[in-house]
C-alpha angles and dihedrals in degrees: 000000000000115000091235090061091064088068088074122101118200095332109201108167143023137195132181138210113219118200113242092238102046144018094209097086128045141153116229125213122206130196110224101201099188094047094042090230144113119228128201123217128180123234091273093057096254117139115253101172122359092191104038085146127007143182094051127156105241096313111216120155125043132188136163123221123219090269094058095255114144120226119201131196110216104200100196098046094040093229142121117226127198123213128183122233091272095056098256117141112249100175123000092191103037083146128005142177094054126149109246095311111210109166141033135195134171122218122217090268094057096254114143122228118202124198108218106201094185098060101022098244142122111225122201127214131184120239087260093056099259113149108238094184135242114343094184134004139187096054124147109241093319123210144155103036115193133176127224124213091269092059095254117144123226119199130186115228104209102196099036092045093227140121119229122205122203132185123232090274095054096255114145109245099181145328115236120207133175132176089236095061111106111180097320111214110173139024129203125187113215115234092026109129108199127289099000115069122232134183111314121220102165144007129223121213116188147105101294125263091344088076091058091051104063109310100094093079089062096050109024088169089076086080108070129165118225088241089057091049092054095053 
């Protein structure tokens, strides 16, 4: 484990900026829930800025829009904050009144989807911040939403240890379960440069960036191919 990774405190989410000309280099941003901060690492795992953003209220979900602005779900305040690429706060209440928001994902049209763990819903917002209402309901402590290349949304249900798949209209397509699932928290689609989805080949369920920094060897079942999930 890299020494810089030990500066994290209860890391619950990550997001990456991919350069427009290459996918070989990227900076990774991590929400440190206990510290109330966002840290920035380079593609080698070295710390760039441990306090890229501070004073946050249990930061949980992160997502970049197509302009490179970072959106943050603050679980305890029930808000979504927007930061520019330099880390300056653009709007501390881009959205408010949410129910323990714990995950964010943009679709190809720039709409933002918020996983509300408290009331078991996925709420949809336009790119301008208009609340478009509940996209999906009846979930079990949802978190970690992620889109595939077809525009289908995958959501991790923490307490039921399942993954729900919805089409672009919010209709449930299927519920994925596997004995190896243990409180799935986040999903990542391989081959998906942020924020535009590409062809998925596997999903990763785990506890955010902590899984990438040394915990995978303890729970190798966190890495599951979509083919394995469908068996």
